[in-house]
N, C-alpha and C positions, 0 to 999 in steps of 0.2 A: 877685602873690594866685595862689594855682595854686587850677584848680579840677577837683570829680570832678561829672558825672554820673551819677543811677543812674537806669536804666532799671529798669523792676516792683520795687515793693516791697510786695508783700507779707507773711504770715505768716513764709515761712521767711528775709526779711530782713531783719528784726526785729529780732536783735539784730547787725546791723551796718549797719545805719543807727546803729542810736546809737553803736555804735561809732569811726567816719565822725564821727559830729557831733561826736561828745566832740577824734577826735584835729584836726579840722577851726580847736576853740576852738582847739589849743593853739598848732596849728602855719599859725594861720590864711590859716585852706586855707576854700571858697565850697565847701558841696556841696549839688546841684542834686536833686532828688530827682521824677522825669519818672514817671510812678503815671493808670493811667485814675481810683482815686479817690485821691486825698491828706484826706480828711479827716481820719484814723484818726493824720494828722502836724500834721494842725492846732494849732497853740499849743504843744508841745510843744520847740519851741528857738525859739531866735533869731532871725530872718529874716533879719542880719547876715549868720547864719554857712547857716542849711540856705534851701533857696528851693524851695519848690512849684512845681509846676509839671500842670497835668492834663494824660495825653495820652494819646493813642490813635496806634495804632499805624498808620495811616491820613494822617497828619496827616506827609507827607514831610518841606515847610518844615521844621517844628517839629523832627523829628528832625535834618536835616544842622542846622541853626539849633543846639541844641544839642547836641549833638558837632564842632560847628563851633568854637564857644563853652573849649570844653574842656580841658581837660591829661588827663583819665585818662579815658577810658567802662568804665560796667561794669551787664554785662546779665546782671539777676536773669531777666527776660523767660520762657515756655515754648522750651523749647531751640530751636524751627523759626525761633526769630525770629531767634535767633542771626546768622544769616549775612548777614541785613539789614543788620542794624546792624556789623558787624563791611564792608563792604559800602562805608558810610561813611567809617568809621576809616581804610577805607582811603586813604580818596578826598580823604576832612581830616589824612589822616597821625596818626594819635591815637590811643593806644595801650588795651589792650581787656585788658579777665577778665572767660569768665564759670565759670558753675560744671561746663557740663556736660563730653559726653563731646563729643571733635574730630567731623566731622561732615564727612563724603568733599568738598562746599563749604569749608567754612573751613579745613580741610587744600591742598584748592587755592589756597588766601589765600598760604598761607606765604612762597614764593621775591619774592613782590612788598613782603609788607611786612617780609621780610631786606633788600631791597636799597631801600627807602624807613628801615629803622634802629626799627624800629616790635617790640612785642613782645603778641602776641597769648597772654595767660596763661592756659587753658583747663585743665581738671576737676579745682579749687578749691576741692570743698566738703569732703562729708566721703567719699560711695564713689559719684563719684572722684575726690576729691583727701587727706587724713586717710592713706585708705587707700596714697597712691604714696609719699606724703611719712615716713611713718611704714619700710615697709617697703625705703623704698631708705636711710634713713638706718641699716638693719641689712647693710643688701648690703652696702649698701660700707664700711660697720665687720670684719665678718666677712673679706671680700677683703683691706682692711687688713692683717688679722694671716695672710694664706697662705693661708686657711676655701674648701675648695673642695664649695661648697652644690649637697645633692644630690635637696633636696625643697623645697618651699613651698609652706606652704595656707593661705587669706587665708579669713577671715567679718567680713559684716558683720548687724545689726538693727539697727534701725528696734524698739521694744518698749517697752510700761509699766516703771515704777518697779516697784516688789515691793510699794512701800505706795499702789499704787496700782491694781493684779493684783489685781481683783473675778468674774474669770469664769474660767472652764475651758477656754478657748482663751487665756489668761495671753498676750492681744491683746485694745490696741485700735486704731487708725487717728488710726498718729502722722502720714503724709503719706499722699500722693495714693491716695488709695482705690480708686484702674481699676486704678494697677500692681500693687496688692498679686491684685487678684481676676486678673491677664492674669501679674501671675507667673509665668516657666518655658516662657512662650509665647516664637512667634517668629519661631526660630534654633535653629539644633544646640548642646543640651548635649555638648560638648565639653572633656575636661582630659586631664594624664597625669597615670599611677600606676603607681608602681615602673616606669616605662621604657615602656608601655605606655598606644594613644589606645585610650579611654571616650567610649563615645558611649552619653548619655539617653535617648530618648526619652520626652515627654510625659506621656504617660500611667504611668511608670513615676516621673518626677521622684521626685515626693513620699515613693517607696516609698525610695529611697533617701539613704538622712542618717546621717549620723555622729555623733555623740554631744562634744562640748566640754564637759568639765568646768570650768571659771571659781575662785579661790577666793573667797569673798567673795558670791557670786554665785551657785552653784549650774551646775547642770543646761543647754544648749542641745542643739541640734538644727541642725544646716544641712545645706540643701542645694545644690546648682550649678549657680553661674549662667551663663548660658548659654555663652563661650568661653573660657575660661579659658588657653589655648594661647598666643594672641596675645601673654599677658602674659609671658612665655621670652623671647623677641625686648626687648621697651619694658625687662625690667629687665635686661635682659644676664646671662642666668639659660641659655644655650644650654649643653644638658649635662647638663641637672638630667633628673631622671630623677619627681619626683614637680611634676605642677604643678595644684593646685585652689584653686579660687577660691569664694567661695558662700555664701550667705546664711544669717540666722539665726532662728530663734524657739523657744521654749518648748513641747518635748514636753505633749502630744502633739498637740499643732496640724497637723503634719503626716502623724501619720496619719487625720486626719480631714479635711483636705483633696484627698488619694491620693484618698479615696473620692469626691468631686464631680466631681475631674479624671477619672476612669475611666468614668464614669456619662454624664460630658459638661456636666455645670453650670457647668463656668469656659466652656465658647464661647461666642465672643467672631463665630460669621462665621455666623450664619443670626435669621431673624428669628424666633419662636415665634406661630403662630393664637392674636388670643384671651386671648391674656395677661393682659388687662385682668379678666379675667372669673377666672382662673385661682387660687385659689388656691397655697400654701406647697406640703401637703401634695400639688395635682395635679404643681402641679413635679414633685418629685422621682419620682413614679410616672408620666409620660409613657418617663422613659426607663429604666422596669425594665418584663418583660414582666405578659401581663395572664392573672392570677390571681384568680378573682370571692370566692372563697374567702378569703382569704388579704393580711394587712393590709398595704400597702404595706413597715413596717419589718421582717417577714419576709424580704416578695417582696425589700428592698435587701441583710440582709443575707445571703440565700442566694446573689445572682445575685454577693455578693462574699468568697463565705465568711469571713464577719462574724463576734463573737461577738453576739446583738440587744444580750445587756447590757452591752457591751463602750465603751471608748472612746471610738470612736469614733459611736456611736446616746447616746452619752451629751453628744459636742458635739453634731450634729447638732436633737440635739430639744431644746436648751439653745438652738441659733440662731431655734427654731421650723418650720424644715423640714416637719415633722408637723403644726404647724399647719391648721387648716382658719383660715385668714385671706385674707381678694384681696388682688392682690400689687397690683391696679391701675394698673400701666406697660400704656400700648396698645404694641403691633408692639415688644413689648419679645427683646432676645435674650441666649440664658441669665446669658452672662455680667452683664448690665444688673442679669436679674430679682438676681441674687445681692449684689449689690454695692451695691442698693438694701434688700436683706434688712438688711447687716452696718451700712452705713453708719447704721441704726436700732441694734444689738445694738453698737457695736464703738464706738458714739460718748465722744469724752469725754467728762465727765464735770466739773462744775463742781470746779475743785481739783486733778483729778487732770497726775500730771507723766509724761513719761516719756521716756526712758532711754532710750542708744547705747550697742552692745556694737560696739565691732571686734577682735579677736584672730588675730593672725598665728605661724607653728613653722617652726620654722624646719630640716633635718637637717639635720649637712653634719659635713667631715670638717676634722681640725686634729692637725696633726702624730700622724697616723698610728692615731687616732681617731677613732669616729664623738661624733655633736656631737644631741642636741637644745633649740631655744633656743624659750622661746616667749612672746608681749607681747600682754600686753590695755591694752586702754583699756574704764572706764566713766563714761559722762560721764549724769548727772541733769539733768531741767530745774529750775526751776523755781518753774515753774509756765506757766500756759496760751499766755504772750506769749517766757518767757523760756524756751524750752522747750531742749532737748539739741539737738532736729533744725537750729533756727533759729541754736543757742551752733556747733557742728560745722560747718556751712553754711556761716555768715556771714565767723565772725572766723577762720579763714586766707581770705578776700581778704579785710578790712578791712585786716589785718597787709599780705598785699602788695602792698596798694594803697595801701600809706605806704610800703615799700622802692622801690616800682617813682617814687613822684613826689619821691625823696629820694635816686632813681638808684641806689642799693644792688643791684639787677639787673639784671645784662650782657646775657639774654638775648633774642635777637631770632626775629620770627618768627613761627610758629604752635608754640608748644611746654607742654610741661608740666613741673611741677612735682618735673622727675624727678633735677634738679640740687644741688647742699648749697648755693650760695649762694640756695637762692630757698629749700629744706626749712627747711636749719638755722633762719635764725633765725624764720621762723613758728611752726616744733614749740619752738620756745623758750618762744615768748611767748605761746602756748598753752597752758606749764605754767602760766603769773600764772593764768587762767582754770579754774585745773586741768583742766584738757586734757589730760592724761598717759600716757604708758605703763610698765604697771611686768611688766619684764622677769623673766623664770622659765630659768633651765639647770635642765634636768633632769637629765639627764648630757654 
């Protein structure tokens, strides 16, 4: 009997756990869920198929025991803990899957993993994950036809489904709130556009957006991710003139977020004095000039040169940023104050559904003619457990786990899902879950 151990079984792992449990029953595997809180899974599966083990990362002995007894390890823990799991997998010669970006610590294990015939498959979720696989499928297809790819753009967004979209930001938290607040910070934003390198400072990031229309779902606005340039070599697109990857929001989200970024309200580098007694109106006012006779709204609009009745002010007013309501957080950074507010305003309500949107654009030359190909994926959540995020993160991992255990994937070392024997079966099975791309040849 083959055994899988899954470290971490929070909300993002909900679909993954159910997929693995179903496959374990069909293929006579054993699934062990190792999580600090196993209560949500109690009584849901036969103990012969799924074993629940309360687990914390400070229990080294249990970690090694679980890995040693397994045939495949999956880590859904926060990314910073993957190297610790990977080191134990090296020690006990076990294959590993994670959804996270390859860290330098993980990459350093590549040669030893190869020498032991192990596969450490990373970046196998949504973004990174489905973005890699869907892009590589089209890149390989176009190259096989003899096409010269000149431009590639890609955007992904974790958003709210149209039927649950009931606020002017057209947004609710469907994943880590802190990551949303700090998006775009902490690294250079750089990309390639028409053969020229482009760089965007953080305070201008949300002002440099582009609109993308997706049939049946309307307009989305995209802002650039940190480093698009690394994908040129990763995707084998040397010589490409445009390489741009970004994140989707709905208009006019970015216009209002641009205001918050410009005044410094998203800064996480210092603590604000007396923040617990400050109101949200005071919070905004701390970033503005002292003008006794002018309102906070007028000062903000004048400072940034925006219309006091425009979209930006409308969204900030709805969020409560001009209200005389106490924040109540001690020694908080501006970003923490903003997160505290938006966790109340952008919280998912009972019955809300989320939505994942991914879009690729290829500009290429074939037989002496220019062509434009668009490929779009839209996935809707079923409820607050079977979310679009949980499906698109968990299902690729579950499908890959099945193929690794059945010996269908030959790659070894620290890998990404960039080769056909990995991405083809995953993308094919994802279609059975209504996760598919619709291609549109524009010209």
